[in-house]
mmCIF file of the protein (N, C-alpha, C, O) and its ligand, coordinates in Angstrom:
data_MODEL
# 
_entry.id   MODEL 
# 
loop_
_entity.id 
_entity.type 
_entity.pdbx_number_of_molecules 
1 polymer     1 
2 non-polymer 1 
# 
_entity_poly.entity_id                      1 
_entity_poly.type                           'polypeptide(L)' 
_entity_poly.nstd_linkage                   no 
_entity_poly.nstd_monomer                   no 
_entity_poly.pdbx_seq_one_letter_code       MEVEPVPMQATCHTEGCPVDGVTFTVDMYPNEAPPVFRAQCGRCGQPVTDLVPA 
_entity_poly.pdbx_seq_one_letter_code_can   MEVEPVPMQATCHTEGCPVDGVTFTVDMYPNEAPPVFRAQCGRCGQPVTDLVPA 
_entity_poly.pdbx_strand_id                 A 
# 
loop_
_entity_poly_seq.entity_id 
_entity_poly_seq.num 
_entity_poly_seq.mon_id 
_entity_poly_seq.hetero 
1 1  MET n 
1 2  GLU n 
1 3  VAL n 
1 4  GLU n 
1 5  PRO n 
1 6  VAL n 
1 7  PRO n 
1 8  MET n 
1 9  GLN n 
1 10 ALA n 
1 11 THR n 
1 12 CYS n 
1 13 HIS n 
1 14 THR n 
1 15 GLU n 
1 16 GLY n 
1 17 CYS n 
1 18 PRO n 
1 19 VAL n 
1 20 ASP n 
1 21 GLY n 
1 22 VAL n 
1 23 THR n 
1 24 PHE n 
1 25 THR n 
1 26 VAL n 
1 27 ASP n 
1 28 MET n 
1 29 TYR n 
1 30 PRO n 
1 31 ASN n 
1 32 GLU n 
1 33 ALA n 
1 34 PRO n 
1 35 PRO n 
1 36 VAL n 
1 37 PHE n 
1 38 ARG n 
1 39 ALA n 
1 40 GLN n 
1 41 CYS n 
1 42 GLY n 
1 43 ARG n 
1 44 CYS n 
1 45 GLY n 
1 46 GLN n 
1 47 PRO n 
1 48 VAL n 
1 49 THR n 
1 50 ASP n 
1 51 LEU n 
1 52 VAL n 
1 53 PRO n 
1 54 ALA n 
# 
loop_
_struct_asym.id 
_struct_asym.entity_id 
A 1 
B 2 
# 
loop_
_chem_comp.id 
_chem_comp.type 
_chem_comp.mon_nstd_flag 
ALA 'L-peptide linking' y 
ARG 'L-peptide linking' y 
ASN 'L-peptide linking' y 
ASP 'L-peptide linking' y 
CYS 'L-peptide linking' y 
GLN 'L-peptide linking' y 
GLU 'L-peptide linking' y 
GLY 'peptide linking'   y 
HIS 'L-peptide linking' y 
LEU 'L-peptide linking' y 
MET 'L-peptide linking' y 
PHE 'L-peptide linking' y 
PRO 'L-peptide linking' y 
THR 'L-peptide linking' y 
TYR 'L-peptide linking' y 
VAL 'L-peptide linking' y 
ZN  non-polymer         . 
# 
_pdbx_entity_nonpoly.entity_id   2 
_pdbx_entity_nonpoly.name        ? 
_pdbx_entity_nonpoly.comp_id     ZN 
# 
_pdbx_nonpoly_scheme.asym_id         B 
_pdbx_nonpoly_scheme.entity_id       2 
_pdbx_nonpoly_scheme.mon_id          ZN 
_pdbx_nonpoly_scheme.ndb_seq_num     1 
_pdbx_nonpoly_scheme.pdb_seq_num     101 
_pdbx_nonpoly_scheme.auth_seq_num    101 
_pdbx_nonpoly_scheme.pdb_mon_id      ZN 
_pdbx_nonpoly_scheme.auth_mon_id     ZN 
_pdbx_nonpoly_scheme.pdb_strand_id   A 
_pdbx_nonpoly_scheme.pdb_ins_code    . 
# 
loop_
_atom_site.group_PDB 
_atom_site.id 
_atom_site.type_symbol 
_atom_site.label_atom_id 
_atom_site.label_alt_id 
_atom_site.label_comp_id 
_atom_site.label_asym_id 
_atom_site.label_entity_id 
_atom_site.label_seq_id 
_atom_site.pdbx_PDB_ins_code 
_atom_site.Cartn_x 
_atom_site.Cartn_y 
_atom_site.Cartn_z 
_atom_site.occupancy 
_atom_site.B_iso_or_equiv 
_atom_site.pdbx_formal_charge 
_atom_site.auth_seq_id 
_atom_site.auth_comp_id 
_atom_site.auth_asym_id 
_atom_site.auth_atom_id 
_atom_site.pdbx_PDB_model_num 
ATOM   1   N  N  . MET A 1 1  ? 5.815  -2.010 -39.501 1.00 0.00 ? 1   MET A N  1 
ATOM   2   C  CA . MET A 1 1  ? 4.808  -0.988 -39.017 1.00 0.00 ? 1   MET A CA 1 
ATOM   3   C  C  . MET A 1 1  ? 5.218  0.057  -38.013 1.00 0.00 ? 1   MET A C  1 
ATOM   4   O  O  . MET A 1 1  ? 5.710  -0.234 -36.922 1.00 0.00 ? 1   MET A O  1 
ATOM   5   N  N  . GLU A 1 2  ? 5.001  1.246  -38.415 1.00 0.00 ? 2   GLU A N  1 
ATOM   6   C  CA . GLU A 1 2  ? 5.654  2.339  -37.622 1.00 0.00 ? 2   GLU A CA 1 
ATOM   7   C  C  . GLU A 1 2  ? 4.749  2.679  -36.401 1.00 0.00 ? 2   GLU A C  1 
ATOM   8   O  O  . GLU A 1 2  ? 3.549  2.932  -36.512 1.00 0.00 ? 2   GLU A O  1 
ATOM   9   N  N  . VAL A 1 3  ? 5.420  2.662  -35.254 1.00 0.00 ? 3   VAL A N  1 
ATOM   10  C  CA . VAL A 1 3  ? 4.676  2.981  -34.163 1.00 0.00 ? 3   VAL A CA 1 
ATOM   11  C  C  . VAL A 1 3  ? 5.254  4.454  -33.627 1.00 0.00 ? 3   VAL A C  1 
ATOM   12  O  O  . VAL A 1 3  ? 6.439  4.784  -33.578 1.00 0.00 ? 3   VAL A O  1 
ATOM   13  N  N  . GLU A 1 4  ? 4.199  5.173  -33.275 1.00 0.00 ? 4   GLU A N  1 
ATOM   14  C  CA . GLU A 1 4  ? 4.605  6.402  -32.659 1.00 0.00 ? 4   GLU A CA 1 
ATOM   15  C  C  . GLU A 1 4  ? 4.727  6.397  -31.217 1.00 0.00 ? 4   GLU A C  1 
ATOM   16  O  O  . GLU A 1 4  ? 4.010  5.677  -30.522 1.00 0.00 ? 4   GLU A O  1 
ATOM   17  N  N  . PRO A 1 5  ? 5.720  7.272  -30.677 1.00 0.00 ? 5   PRO A N  1 
ATOM   18  C  CA . PRO A 1 5  ? 5.923  7.092  -29.273 1.00 0.00 ? 5   PRO A CA 1 
ATOM   19  C  C  . PRO A 1 5  ? 4.706  8.085  -28.646 1.00 0.00 ? 5   PRO A C  1 
ATOM   20  O  O  . PRO A 1 5  ? 4.284  9.143  -29.113 1.00 0.00 ? 5   PRO A O  1 
ATOM   21  N  N  . VAL A 1 6  ? 4.300  7.380  -27.446 1.00 0.00 ? 6   VAL A N  1 
ATOM   22  C  CA . VAL A 1 6  ? 3.330  8.393  -26.771 1.00 0.00 ? 6   VAL A CA 1 
ATOM   23  C  C  . VAL A 1 6  ? 3.819  8.869  -25.461 1.00 0.00 ? 6   VAL A C  1 
ATOM   24  O  O  . VAL A 1 6  ? 4.218  8.033  -24.650 1.00 0.00 ? 6   VAL A O  1 
ATOM   25  N  N  . PRO A 1 7  ? 3.829  10.200 -25.154 1.00 0.00 ? 7   PRO A N  1 
ATOM   26  C  CA . PRO A 1 7  ? 4.339  10.489 -23.856 1.00 0.00 ? 7   PRO A CA 1 
ATOM   27  C  C  . PRO A 1 7  ? 3.328  10.223 -22.963 1.00 0.00 ? 7   PRO A C  1 
ATOM   28  O  O  . PRO A 1 7  ? 2.156  10.511 -23.205 1.00 0.00 ? 7   PRO A O  1 
ATOM   29  N  N  . MET A 1 8  ? 3.773  9.583  -21.733 1.00 0.00 ? 8   MET A N  1 
ATOM   30  C  CA . MET A 1 8  ? 3.118  9.142  -20.592 1.00 0.00 ? 8   MET A CA 1 
ATOM   31  C  C  . MET A 1 8  ? 3.792  9.722  -19.419 1.00 0.00 ? 8   MET A C  1 
ATOM   32  O  O  . MET A 1 8  ? 5.008  9.912  -19.374 1.00 0.00 ? 8   MET A O  1 
ATOM   33  N  N  . GLN A 1 9  ? 2.946  10.004 -18.449 1.00 0.00 ? 9   GLN A N  1 
ATOM   34  C  CA . GLN A 1 9  ? 3.394  10.263 -17.059 1.00 0.00 ? 9   GLN A CA 1 
ATOM   35  C  C  . GLN A 1 9  ? 3.390  9.183  -16.109 1.00 0.00 ? 9   GLN A C  1 
ATOM   36  O  O  . GLN A 1 9  ? 2.290  8.772  -15.739 1.00 0.00 ? 9   GLN A O  1 
ATOM   37  N  N  . ALA A 1 10 ? 4.476  8.636  -15.634 1.00 0.00 ? 10  ALA A N  1 
ATOM   38  C  CA . ALA A 1 10 ? 4.727  7.523  -15.028 1.00 0.00 ? 10  ALA A CA 1 
ATOM   39  C  C  . ALA A 1 10 ? 5.015  7.832  -13.536 1.00 0.00 ? 10  ALA A C  1 
ATOM   40  O  O  . ALA A 1 10 ? 5.763  8.779  -13.293 1.00 0.00 ? 10  ALA A O  1 
ATOM   41  N  N  . THR A 1 11 ? 4.502  7.139  -12.550 1.00 0.00 ? 11  THR A N  1 
ATOM   42  C  CA . THR A 1 11 ? 4.646  7.653  -11.084 1.00 0.00 ? 11  THR A CA 1 
ATOM   43  C  C  . THR A 1 11 ? 4.645  6.261  -10.402 1.00 0.00 ? 11  THR A C  1 
ATOM   44  O  O  . THR A 1 11 ? 3.713  5.459  -10.449 1.00 0.00 ? 11  THR A O  1 
ATOM   45  N  N  . CYS A 1 12 ? 5.926  6.078  -9.707  1.00 0.00 ? 12  CYS A N  1 
ATOM   46  C  CA . CYS A 1 12 ? 6.162  4.856  -8.864  1.00 0.00 ? 12  CYS A CA 1 
ATOM   47  C  C  . CYS A 1 12 ? 5.578  5.096  -7.465  1.00 0.00 ? 12  CYS A C  1 
ATOM   48  O  O  . CYS A 1 12 ? 5.669  6.147  -6.832  1.00 0.00 ? 12  CYS A O  1 
ATOM   49  N  N  . HIS A 1 13 ? 4.945  3.929  -7.062  1.00 0.00 ? 13  HIS A N  1 
ATOM   50  C  CA . HIS A 1 13 ? 4.258  4.105  -5.621  1.00 0.00 ? 13  HIS A CA 1 
ATOM   51  C  C  . HIS A 1 13 ? 4.806  2.988  -4.701  1.00 0.00 ? 13  HIS A C  1 
ATOM   52  O  O  . HIS A 1 13 ? 4.172  2.562  -3.735  1.00 0.00 ? 13  HIS A O  1 
ATOM   53  N  N  . THR A 1 14 ? 6.006  2.552  -5.061  1.00 0.00 ? 14  THR A N  1 
ATOM   54  C  CA . THR A 1 14 ? 6.479  1.472  -4.215  1.00 0.00 ? 14  THR A CA 1 
ATOM   55  C  C  . THR A 1 14 ? 6.900  2.133  -2.859  1.00 0.00 ? 14  THR A C  1 
ATOM   56  O  O  . THR A 1 14 ? 7.495  3.210  -2.848  1.00 0.00 ? 14  THR A O  1 
ATOM   57  N  N  . GLU A 1 15 ? 6.611  1.534  -1.850  1.00 0.00 ? 15  GLU A N  1 
ATOM   58  C  CA . GLU A 1 15 ? 6.989  2.092  -0.542  1.00 0.00 ? 15  GLU A CA 1 
ATOM   59  C  C  . GLU A 1 15 ? 8.463  1.845  -0.347  1.00 0.00 ? 15  GLU A C  1 
ATOM   60  O  O  . GLU A 1 15 ? 8.973  0.726  -0.378  1.00 0.00 ? 15  GLU A O  1 
ATOM   61  N  N  . GLY A 1 16 ? 9.137  3.027  -0.134  1.00 0.00 ? 16  GLY A N  1 
ATOM   62  C  CA . GLY A 1 16 ? 10.657 2.922  0.272   1.00 0.00 ? 16  GLY A CA 1 
ATOM   63  C  C  . GLY A 1 16 ? 11.374 3.315  -0.915  1.00 0.00 ? 16  GLY A C  1 
ATOM   64  O  O  . GLY A 1 16 ? 12.560 3.627  -0.799  1.00 0.00 ? 16  GLY A O  1 
ATOM   65  N  N  . CYS A 1 17 ? 10.864 3.338  -1.934  1.00 0.00 ? 17  CYS A N  1 
ATOM   66  C  CA . CYS A 1 17 ? 11.472 3.495  -3.380  1.00 0.00 ? 17  CYS A CA 1 
ATOM   67  C  C  . CYS A 1 17 ? 11.961 5.141  -3.280  1.00 0.00 ? 17  CYS A C  1 
ATOM   68  O  O  . CYS A 1 17 ? 11.248 6.048  -2.849  1.00 0.00 ? 17  CYS A O  1 
ATOM   69  N  N  . PRO A 1 18 ? 13.182 5.268  -3.726  1.00 0.00 ? 18  PRO A N  1 
ATOM   70  C  CA . PRO A 1 18 ? 13.606 6.756  -3.696  1.00 0.00 ? 18  PRO A CA 1 
ATOM   71  C  C  . PRO A 1 18 ? 12.820 7.577  -4.671  1.00 0.00 ? 18  PRO A C  1 
ATOM   72  O  O  . PRO A 1 18 ? 13.012 8.789  -4.578  1.00 0.00 ? 18  PRO A O  1 
ATOM   73  N  N  . VAL A 1 19 ? 11.990 7.181  -5.573  1.00 0.00 ? 19  VAL A N  1 
ATOM   74  C  CA . VAL A 1 19 ? 11.357 8.115  -6.145  1.00 0.00 ? 19  VAL A CA 1 
ATOM   75  C  C  . VAL A 1 19 ? 9.745  7.781  -6.066  1.00 0.00 ? 19  VAL A C  1 
ATOM   76  O  O  . VAL A 1 19 ? 8.971  7.892  -7.017  1.00 0.00 ? 19  VAL A O  1 
ATOM   77  N  N  . ASP A 1 20 ? 9.461  7.426  -4.976  1.00 0.00 ? 20  ASP A N  1 
ATOM   78  C  CA . ASP A 1 20 ? 8.068  7.071  -4.646  1.00 0.00 ? 20  ASP A CA 1 
ATOM   79  C  C  . ASP A 1 20 ? 7.247  8.384  -4.736  1.00 0.00 ? 20  ASP A C  1 
ATOM   80  O  O  . ASP A 1 20 ? 7.520  9.299  -3.959  1.00 0.00 ? 20  ASP A O  1 
ATOM   81  N  N  . GLY A 1 21 ? 6.267  8.518  -5.638  1.00 0.00 ? 21  GLY A N  1 
ATOM   82  C  CA . GLY A 1 21 ? 5.379  9.617  -5.757  1.00 0.00 ? 21  GLY A CA 1 
ATOM   83  C  C  . GLY A 1 21 ? 6.042  10.543 -6.716  1.00 0.00 ? 21  GLY A C  1 
ATOM   84  O  O  . GLY A 1 21 ? 5.403  11.547 -7.030  1.00 0.00 ? 21  GLY A O  1 
ATOM   85  N  N  . VAL A 1 22 ? 7.211  10.364 -7.226  1.00 0.00 ? 22  VAL A N  1 
ATOM   86  C  CA . VAL A 1 22 ? 7.773  11.219 -8.302  1.00 0.00 ? 22  VAL A CA 1 
ATOM   87  C  C  . VAL A 1 22 ? 7.244  10.930 -9.684  1.00 0.00 ? 22  VAL A C  1 
ATOM   88  O  O  . VAL A 1 22 ? 7.184  9.789  -10.143 1.00 0.00 ? 22  VAL A O  1 
ATOM   89  N  N  . THR A 1 23 ? 6.891  11.937 -10.279 1.00 0.00 ? 23  THR A N  1 
ATOM   90  C  CA . THR A 1 23 ? 6.251  11.608 -11.532 1.00 0.00 ? 23  THR A CA 1 
ATOM   91  C  C  . THR A 1 23 ? 7.292  11.964 -12.672 1.00 0.00 ? 23  THR A C  1 
ATOM   92  O  O  . THR A 1 23 ? 7.852  13.059 -12.722 1.00 0.00 ? 23  THR A O  1 
ATOM   93  N  N  . PHE A 1 24 ? 7.499  10.946 -13.578 1.00 0.00 ? 24  PHE A N  1 
ATOM   94  C  CA . PHE A 1 24 ? 8.498  11.150 -14.559 1.00 0.00 ? 24  PHE A CA 1 
ATOM   95  C  C  . PHE A 1 24 ? 7.604  11.050 -15.976 1.00 0.00 ? 24  PHE A C  1 
ATOM   96  O  O  . PHE A 1 24 ? 6.705  10.222 -16.115 1.00 0.00 ? 24  PHE A O  1 
ATOM   97  N  N  . THR A 1 25 ? 7.966  11.962 -16.943 1.00 0.00 ? 25  THR A N  1 
ATOM   98  C  CA . THR A 1 25 ? 7.292  11.786 -18.321 1.00 0.00 ? 25  THR A CA 1 
ATOM   99  C  C  . THR A 1 25 ? 8.281  10.930 -19.224 1.00 0.00 ? 25  THR A C  1 
ATOM   100 O  O  . THR A 1 25 ? 9.477  11.185 -19.366 1.00 0.00 ? 25  THR A O  1 
ATOM   101 N  N  . VAL A 1 26 ? 7.654  9.965  -19.763 1.00 0.00 ? 26  VAL A N  1 
ATOM   102 C  CA . VAL A 1 26 ? 8.530  9.106  -20.691 1.00 0.00 ? 26  VAL A CA 1 
ATOM   103 C  C  . VAL A 1 26 ? 7.759  8.869  -21.966 1.00 0.00 ? 26  VAL A C  1 
ATOM   104 O  O  . VAL A 1 26 ? 6.528  8.876  -22.000 1.00 0.00 ? 26  VAL A O  1 
ATOM   105 N  N  . ASP A 1 27 ? 8.492  8.672  -22.960 1.00 0.00 ? 27  ASP A N  1 
ATOM   106 C  CA . ASP A 1 27 ? 7.945  8.293  -24.219 1.00 0.00 ? 27  ASP A CA 1 
ATOM   107 C  C  . ASP A 1 27 ? 7.785  6.827  -24.129 1.00 0.00 ? 27  ASP A C  1 
ATOM   108 O  O  . ASP A 1 27 ? 8.663  6.104  -23.658 1.00 0.00 ? 27  ASP A O  1 
ATOM   109 N  N  . MET A 1 28 ? 6.652  6.390  -24.585 1.00 0.00 ? 28  MET A N  1 
ATOM   110 C  CA . MET A 1 28 ? 6.309  4.960  -24.376 1.00 0.00 ? 28  MET A CA 1 
ATOM   111 C  C  . MET A 1 28 ? 5.861  4.408  -25.791 1.00 0.00 ? 28  MET A C  1 
ATOM   112 O  O  . MET A 1 28 ? 5.380  5.228  -26.573 1.00 0.00 ? 28  MET A O  1 
ATOM   113 N  N  . TYR A 1 29 ? 5.971  3.163  -26.161 1.00 0.00 ? 29  TYR A N  1 
ATOM   114 C  CA . TYR A 1 29 ? 5.697  2.572  -27.365 1.00 0.00 ? 29  TYR A CA 1 
ATOM   115 C  C  . TYR A 1 29 ? 4.612  1.588  -27.105 1.00 0.00 ? 29  TYR A C  1 
ATOM   116 O  O  . TYR A 1 29 ? 4.859  0.656  -26.340 1.00 0.00 ? 29  TYR A O  1 
ATOM   117 N  N  . PRO A 1 30 ? 3.323  1.699  -27.710 1.00 0.00 ? 30  PRO A N  1 
ATOM   118 C  CA . PRO A 1 30 ? 2.549  0.744  -27.407 1.00 0.00 ? 30  PRO A CA 1 
ATOM   119 C  C  . PRO A 1 30 ? 2.809  -0.474 -28.227 1.00 0.00 ? 30  PRO A C  1 
ATOM   120 O  O  . PRO A 1 30 ? 3.080  -0.376 -29.424 1.00 0.00 ? 30  PRO A O  1 
ATOM   121 N  N  . ASN A 1 31 ? 2.725  -1.740 -27.547 1.00 0.00 ? 31  ASN A N  1 
ATOM   122 C  CA . ASN A 1 31 ? 3.311  -2.976 -28.155 1.00 0.00 ? 31  ASN A CA 1 
ATOM   123 C  C  . ASN A 1 31 ? 2.111  -3.872 -28.758 1.00 0.00 ? 31  ASN A C  1 
ATOM   124 O  O  . ASN A 1 31 ? 2.350  -4.959 -29.284 1.00 0.00 ? 31  ASN A O  1 
ATOM   125 N  N  . GLU A 1 32 ? 0.928  -3.398 -28.660 1.00 0.00 ? 32  GLU A N  1 
ATOM   126 C  CA . GLU A 1 32 ? -0.068 -4.259 -29.150 1.00 0.00 ? 32  GLU A CA 1 
ATOM   127 C  C  . GLU A 1 32 ? -1.308 -3.371 -29.311 1.00 0.00 ? 32  GLU A C  1 
ATOM   128 O  O  . GLU A 1 32 ? -1.263 -2.198 -28.941 1.00 0.00 ? 32  GLU A O  1 
ATOM   129 N  N  . ALA A 1 33 ? -2.476 -3.930 -29.885 1.00 0.00 ? 33  ALA A N  1 
ATOM   130 C  CA . ALA A 1 33 ? -3.557 -3.278 -30.178 1.00 0.00 ? 33  ALA A CA 1 
ATOM   131 C  C  . ALA A 1 33 ? -4.779 -3.933 -29.634 1.00 0.00 ? 33  ALA A C  1 
ATOM   132 O  O  . ALA A 1 33 ? -5.131 -5.014 -30.107 1.00 0.00 ? 33  ALA A O  1 
ATOM   133 N  N  . PRO A 1 34 ? -5.419 -3.392 -28.723 1.00 0.00 ? 34  PRO A N  1 
ATOM   134 C  CA . PRO A 1 34 ? -5.319 -2.092 -28.108 1.00 0.00 ? 34  PRO A CA 1 
ATOM   135 C  C  . PRO A 1 34 ? -4.015 -1.735 -27.677 1.00 0.00 ? 34  PRO A C  1 
ATOM   136 O  O  . PRO A 1 34 ? -3.248 -2.683 -27.505 1.00 0.00 ? 34  PRO A O  1 
ATOM   137 N  N  . PRO A 1 35 ? -3.585 -0.604 -27.463 1.00 0.00 ? 35  PRO A N  1 
ATOM   138 C  CA . PRO A 1 35 ? -2.184 -0.375 -26.711 1.00 0.00 ? 35  PRO A CA 1 
ATOM   139 C  C  . PRO A 1 35 ? -2.257 -0.828 -25.197 1.00 0.00 ? 35  PRO A C  1 
ATOM   140 O  O  . PRO A 1 35 ? -3.115 -0.559 -24.356 1.00 0.00 ? 35  PRO A O  1 
ATOM   141 N  N  . VAL A 1 36 ? -1.196 -1.537 -25.098 1.00 0.00 ? 36  VAL A N  1 
ATOM   142 C  CA . VAL A 1 36 ? -0.894 -1.741 -23.571 1.00 0.00 ? 36  VAL A CA 1 
ATOM   143 C  C  . VAL A 1 36 ? 0.470  -1.233 -23.253 1.00 0.00 ? 36  VAL A C  1 
ATOM   144 O  O  . VAL A 1 36 ? 1.477  -1.538 -23.891 1.00 0.00 ? 36  VAL A O  1 
ATOM   145 N  N  . PHE A 1 37 ? 0.430  -0.348 -22.107 1.00 0.00 ? 37  PHE A N  1 
ATOM   146 C  CA . PHE A 1 37 ? 1.767  0.314  -21.841 1.00 0.00 ? 37  PHE A CA 1 
ATOM   147 C  C  . PHE A 1 37 ? 2.250  -0.394 -20.560 1.00 0.00 ? 37  PHE A C  1 
ATOM   148 O  O  . PHE A 1 37 ? 1.479  -0.489 -19.605 1.00 0.00 ? 37  PHE A O  1 
ATOM   149 N  N  . ARG A 1 38 ? 3.399  -0.854 -20.509 1.00 0.00 ? 38  ARG A N  1 
ATOM   150 C  CA . ARG A 1 38 ? 4.099  -1.192 -19.289 1.00 0.00 ? 38  ARG A CA 1 
ATOM   151 C  C  . ARG A 1 38 ? 5.260  -0.455 -19.020 1.00 0.00 ? 38  ARG A C  1 
ATOM   152 O  O  . ARG A 1 38 ? 6.021  -0.143 -19.936 1.00 0.00 ? 38  ARG A O  1 
ATOM   153 N  N  . ALA A 1 39 ? 5.487  -0.120 -17.760 1.00 0.00 ? 39  ALA A N  1 
ATOM   154 C  CA . ALA A 1 39 ? 6.522  0.616  -17.522 1.00 0.00 ? 39  ALA A CA 1 
ATOM   155 C  C  . ALA A 1 39 ? 7.208  -0.066 -16.180 1.00 0.00 ? 39  ALA A C  1 
ATOM   156 O  O  . ALA A 1 39 ? 6.597  -0.824 -15.427 1.00 0.00 ? 39  ALA A O  1 
ATOM   157 N  N  . GLN A 1 40 ? 8.581  0.337  -16.014 1.00 0.00 ? 40  GLN A N  1 
ATOM   158 C  CA . GLN A 1 40 ? 9.307  -0.288 -14.899 1.00 0.00 ? 40  GLN A CA 1 
ATOM   159 C  C  . GLN A 1 40 ? 10.022 0.785  -14.203 1.00 0.00 ? 40  GLN A C  1 
ATOM   160 O  O  . GLN A 1 40 ? 10.720 1.581  -14.833 1.00 0.00 ? 40  GLN A O  1 
ATOM   161 N  N  . CYS A 1 41 ? 9.863  0.849  -12.782 1.00 0.00 ? 41  CYS A N  1 
ATOM   162 C  CA . CYS A 1 41 ? 10.681 1.927  -12.323 1.00 0.00 ? 41  CYS A CA 1 
ATOM   163 C  C  . CYS A 1 41 ? 12.139 1.685  -12.256 1.00 0.00 ? 41  CYS A C  1 
ATOM   164 O  O  . CYS A 1 41 ? 12.663 0.673  -11.790 1.00 0.00 ? 41  CYS A O  1 
ATOM   165 N  N  . GLY A 1 42 ? 12.752 2.721  -12.770 1.00 0.00 ? 42  GLY A N  1 
ATOM   166 C  CA . GLY A 1 42 ? 14.299 2.837  -13.002 1.00 0.00 ? 42  GLY A CA 1 
ATOM   167 C  C  . GLY A 1 42 ? 15.001 2.784  -11.675 1.00 0.00 ? 42  GLY A C  1 
ATOM   168 O  O  . GLY A 1 42 ? 16.197 2.493  -11.662 1.00 0.00 ? 42  GLY A O  1 
ATOM   169 N  N  . ARG A 1 43 ? 14.318 3.057  -10.484 1.00 0.00 ? 43  ARG A N  1 
ATOM   170 C  CA . ARG A 1 43 ? 15.083 2.977  -9.386  1.00 0.00 ? 43  ARG A CA 1 
ATOM   171 C  C  . ARG A 1 43 ? 14.791 1.821  -8.501  1.00 0.00 ? 43  ARG A C  1 
ATOM   172 O  O  . ARG A 1 43 ? 15.690 1.328  -7.819  1.00 0.00 ? 43  ARG A O  1 
ATOM   173 N  N  . CYS A 1 44 ? 13.493 1.334  -8.479  1.00 0.00 ? 44  CYS A N  1 
ATOM   174 C  CA . CYS A 1 44 ? 13.227 -0.006 -7.529  1.00 0.00 ? 44  CYS A CA 1 
ATOM   175 C  C  . CYS A 1 44 ? 13.057 -1.132 -8.363  1.00 0.00 ? 44  CYS A C  1 
ATOM   176 O  O  . CYS A 1 44 ? 13.122 -2.251 -7.855  1.00 0.00 ? 44  CYS A O  1 
ATOM   177 N  N  . GLY A 1 45 ? 12.823 -0.977 -9.717  1.00 0.00 ? 45  GLY A N  1 
ATOM   178 C  CA . GLY A 1 45 ? 12.629 -2.100 -10.526 1.00 0.00 ? 45  GLY A CA 1 
ATOM   179 C  C  . GLY A 1 45 ? 11.142 -2.747 -10.551 1.00 0.00 ? 45  GLY A C  1 
ATOM   180 O  O  . GLY A 1 45 ? 10.879 -3.770 -11.185 1.00 0.00 ? 45  GLY A O  1 
ATOM   181 N  N  . GLN A 1 46 ? 10.204 -2.019 -9.779  1.00 0.00 ? 46  GLN A N  1 
ATOM   182 C  CA . GLN A 1 46 ? 8.939  -2.756 -9.754  1.00 0.00 ? 46  GLN A CA 1 
ATOM   183 C  C  . GLN A 1 46 ? 8.122  -2.178 -10.909 1.00 0.00 ? 46  GLN A C  1 
ATOM   184 O  O  . GLN A 1 46 ? 8.367  -1.075 -11.398 1.00 0.00 ? 46  GLN A O  1 
ATOM   185 N  N  . PRO A 1 47 ? 7.168  -2.956 -11.304 1.00 0.00 ? 47  PRO A N  1 
ATOM   186 C  CA . PRO A 1 47 ? 6.214  -2.407 -12.378 1.00 0.00 ? 47  PRO A CA 1 
ATOM   187 C  C  . PRO A 1 47 ? 5.638  -1.064 -12.030 1.00 0.00 ? 47  PRO A C  1 
ATOM   188 O  O  . PRO A 1 47 ? 5.319  -0.847 -10.861 1.00 0.00 ? 47  PRO A O  1 
ATOM   189 N  N  . VAL A 1 48 ? 5.481  -0.151 -12.949 1.00 0.00 ? 48  VAL A N  1 
ATOM   190 C  CA . VAL A 1 48 ? 4.787  1.147  -12.586 1.00 0.00 ? 48  VAL A CA 1 
ATOM   191 C  C  . VAL A 1 48 ? 3.392  0.995  -13.081 1.00 0.00 ? 48  VAL A C  1 
ATOM   192 O  O  . VAL A 1 48 ? 3.181  0.831  -14.283 1.00 0.00 ? 48  VAL A O  1 
ATOM   193 N  N  . THR A 1 49 ? 2.326  1.047  -12.111 1.00 0.00 ? 49  THR A N  1 
ATOM   194 C  CA . THR A 1 49 ? 0.983  0.760  -12.570 1.00 0.00 ? 49  THR A CA 1 
ATOM   195 C  C  . THR A 1 49 ? 0.395  2.264  -12.752 1.00 0.00 ? 49  THR A C  1 
ATOM   196 O  O  . THR A 1 49 ? -0.604 2.439  -13.449 1.00 0.00 ? 49  THR A O  1 
ATOM   197 N  N  . ASP A 1 50 ? 0.983  3.233  -12.165 1.00 0.00 ? 50  ASP A N  1 
ATOM   198 C  CA . ASP A 1 50 ? 0.334  4.672  -12.374 1.00 0.00 ? 50  ASP A CA 1 
ATOM   199 C  C  . ASP A 1 50 ? 0.715  5.211  -13.661 1.00 0.00 ? 50  ASP A C  1 
ATOM   200 O  O  . ASP A 1 50 ? 1.766  5.850  -13.694 1.00 0.00 ? 50  ASP A O  1 
ATOM   201 N  N  . LEU A 1 51 ? 0.068  5.072  -14.697 1.00 0.00 ? 51  LEU A N  1 
ATOM   202 C  CA . LEU A 1 51 ? 0.568  5.680  -16.017 1.00 0.00 ? 51  LEU A CA 1 
ATOM   203 C  C  . LEU A 1 51 ? -0.609 6.464  -16.581 1.00 0.00 ? 51  LEU A C  1 
ATOM   204 O  O  . LEU A 1 51 ? -1.706 5.934  -16.757 1.00 0.00 ? 51  LEU A O  1 
ATOM   205 N  N  . VAL A 1 52 ? -0.367 7.669  -16.846 1.00 0.00 ? 52  VAL A N  1 
ATOM   206 C  CA . VAL A 1 52 ? -1.258 8.470  -17.541 1.00 0.00 ? 52  VAL A CA 1 
ATOM   207 C  C  . VAL A 1 52 ? -0.917 9.215  -18.611 1.00 0.00 ? 52  VAL A C  1 
ATOM   208 O  O  . VAL A 1 52 ? 0.214  9.703  -18.613 1.00 0.00 ? 52  VAL A O  1 
ATOM   209 N  N  . PRO A 1 53 ? -1.780 9.453  -19.700 1.00 0.00 ? 53  PRO A N  1 
ATOM   210 C  CA . PRO A 1 53 ? -1.154 10.084 -20.791 1.00 0.00 ? 53  PRO A CA 1 
ATOM   211 C  C  . PRO A 1 53 ? -0.815 11.653 -20.548 1.00 0.00 ? 53  PRO A C  1 
ATOM   212 O  O  . PRO A 1 53 ? -1.655 12.466 -20.163 1.00 0.00 ? 53  PRO A O  1 
ATOM   213 N  N  . ALA A 1 54 ? 0.384  11.920 -20.796 1.00 0.00 ? 54  ALA A N  1 
ATOM   214 C  CA . ALA A 1 54 ? 0.947  13.257 -20.591 1.00 0.00 ? 54  ALA A CA 1 
ATOM   215 C  C  . ALA A 1 54 ? 0.117  14.475 -21.426 1.00 0.00 ? 54  ALA A C  1 
ATOM   216 O  O  . ALA A 1 54 ? 0.487  15.646 -21.339 1.00 0.00 ? 54  ALA A O  1 
HETATM 217 ZN ZN . ZN  B 2 .  ? 10.110 2.937  -7.773  1.00 0.00 2 101 ZN  A ZN 1 
# 
């Protein structure tokens, strides 16, 4: 099954994180239906809960 990447804007809100409040646009792949998007901050390693479609 072919899955199209979905551009999402991910923003980390972890206190003290170097990229706290910085929004990154990333291509994400839904891994189930209905789509569930999971992202992890590349700087602090915490799950990013602030995900919005770009
Ligand atoms: Zn972070």
